[in-house]
N, C-alpha and C positions, 0 to 999 in steps of 0.2 A: 504494500500500500504506500502511496506517495507520502503520506503523512509520516509514516515510520521511517522511510528513506531519508527525508529531510532531517528528522531528529537524530537518526543514526549518523548521518554525515556530519551534522553540526557537532554532535558529541565527540565523534572521532577527531574532528578538526580542533576541538578545544584541548584535546590531550596529545595530539601529534602534529607538530608544526610542519611536517612534510605533506600533510593533507591540506590542499588548497581548493576550496570550493570553485575558484575561478578556473581550475584545471578540469573541472567536471561539468559545470553548468553553463548554459547559455544565459542571455539576459532574462529570459522568461523564468528560468530555473532559479534565479536569485530571489524571487518572491517567496517560494516555499522556505528557503533558508532564512529569510527575514522573519517569516511567521514562526518558524521553529525556534527562533531566539526570543520571541515575545509572547507566544500564545501557549496555553495549556494544550497538551496533546489531543485531548478529546474535543476541545473547542476548535482547534486547527482542523481536525478531521471533518468537522461539521461545516466549516466555512471554505475549505479548499475546493476549488472547482477545476484546478489544473491537472491534466493527465500527466502521468510520469513520462510518457513518450515525448512530451513537449519540452522537457526541462534540460536534457543533456546536450552537450556539444556533440558534433558529429563523431569525433574521435576522442572521447574523454580519457585522460590519463588516470587510470584507476589503480595502478600498481601499489601506491602507498596506502590507499584506502583498503584494498583487499588484504594486504599484509597486516594492517591494523586489525581488521575484523577477524582474521584468522588467528592472530596471536592473542586476541582478547575473547575468543569464542569460549563459551562454557564447556564445550566438548574438548577443548585443549587445556583446560585448567587441571592442575595437579595439587589440589588442596591437601593440607595435612591436618586441618581442623574439621570437625563435623560441619556439614552443610545442611541448612534447612531452606527449602524453597516453598514459598507460598504462591498458590496459583488458583484462579477461579476457572471452572469449566465454562463459565459464561462471560469471560473477559472479552470485550469487543475490540481490544487493541492487541493484546499478546495472545498468540495462538497456543491454546492448551496442548494440542498434540505435539507441536514443535518443542515446547518446554518439557513435556513428558519424555520424549525421545532423548533430548539432551540430558535430562536428569538420569535416565537409565544408563546412558553412556558414561556419565560422570561417576555413577556408582560402580562402574567396572574398574576405576582407578584403584590400584592396590592401596589399602589402608584408608580409603575415603568412605566415610559414613554419610550417606545422603538420606534425608527425610523429606518427603514431599507432603505438604499439608494442602489438601485440595478443598476449596470452598465451592459451593454451588450458589448461584444467584447473583453475587456481587458483580457489577460491571467493573471496568477498569478504574473508573473514578472512585467507586466505592472501595475497591481493593487498596488504592492509594490512601484513602482516608483511614482504613483499618490497619495500615501497615504498622503504625506505632503500637497499637494494641497487640498485634501478632508478635512483634519483636520484643515487647516489654519483658517476657519471661527470660529472654536471653541477654537483654541489656537493661537491667533494672533502672539505670540512670535516665532512661527515656521517660 
């Protein structure tokens, strides 16, 4: 979904100076990047009318972006601490199946203890709101 692409690219660019939106997007594509910096993901999804085919340059330089995504992918993590993943089957932004597959692959890492806490009903926005309550048993300072 275009909304997620803009957030993912903006987030990657925030952490990796080799990722330059100007290398990827044409002038039309800079609007979703602006919105990704100023709007809530759910709001942006509702107001965005740009198709993702319209936003990229003819030959975007994606090497740094793909390297960043690969090195930060959940399936490439090698945690040594227990991992708890909270997800809703009804999340309208984050794909439940995709996270479930990634969690199963993460659980294959030797020594990695993965717990998946699945909620039903909450939308993405509701999951964000309940994140503090979900994490409080693990981080009492919240």
